[in-house]
N, C-alpha and C positions, 0 to 999 in steps of 0.2 A: 381531798386536793387543798380546803382552807387552812387545814393544819400544816400541809407543805407551805403554803402562801406566808404562814405566819412565821416558819421556822425559817424560811428565807428573808424575810422581812427584819428577823433578827439577828439574823448571820449579817445582814446587810447593814443594819446599824450600828453592829459591834465594830465591825470595818471600819464604817465612816466616824464614828466617834474616837477609836483609836487612833485613826491617821489625823483627827485635829492637833496631835500633839505634835505631829510632824511638820506642821505648814506654816510655825515658824509666823503667826498672825496674818497666814494667806500669802504669804511672801513665794511660797515655796509652789509651783505650779502642778506638780505631780500630785503630792499627796492632799492637795487644796482640791486635784479634781476628784480623787476618790472620796473625799469626804461632801464634795456634792453630789455627785452621781450617786455613792451609798445610800445618802438620804433620800433622794428623789426615787431611787430603788424601793426604799425601805416601807416608805409612803405608798407607793403605788402596792405593793404586795399587802401591804395591811389593811388598804382599800379593799382589796381583793378578798383576803379573809373574814373583813366585815360583812360581806353579802351573805355569809352562814352562821358565823361566828358573833354574839352578842359582842359590843363594843366593851362593857364593864370586862369579860373576860379576855378579851384579845389585848385590850390595850394593856389590864393587870400584866397579863403574860409577856409581852412585849417590852413594856418598859420595866418589869420587872427582872425578867432575864437579863435583859440588857444591860441592866444595872448591876444585877450581880455577877455577870461573866465578865465586863469591863472592869470594875472593883480588883478581881480575880488577876484578870490580866496586868494590872497597875502593880497588883503585891506581887507577883511572881518573875515578870519580865521587865514590868519599866522602875523598879527599884525602889517604888512607893511604900512606904510603911504598912504595915498591917498591925492593930491591936485589938486587945477584946472587945472595944467597945465598935472599932470599925466591922468585927467579923459577927457581934450581936444586929448590929444593923441590917447587914447583909441576912441573917437569919430571921429577921423581922419582917422585911422584904419577900422574903420566899414564902413565909406563913401567912402572909396577907395575901399573897397569890393565890396560894391555895384556899384559903378563907372564902375568899372572893368565887371562884370556883365549885366550891364543897357548895356555896350559899345557892349555886343554880341563876338560872336566868328566866325570867317572867318576860312573855312578849303581850 
């Protein structure tokens, strides 16, 4: 169940972040509502996941996957340019998340 909460938190965060582009400075109601509700849902679900997943792992996964997916959405669907440095940066984020999880958690 904690992994499902974390996955849903990531999906909510991705939807909220991508929707930010369409708020036009929070002047458009529908995308603004998606942003606010998406972040509320994301943090609520993340807090549930943190009951059983160490914060170092959960936050690394939440932020790292969110960052990588939002960047990929930007490249593929929003016409943002991708270059070698951006791709290397995303790869380093993914490697960092993996390294944190391989390091294990101590309580």
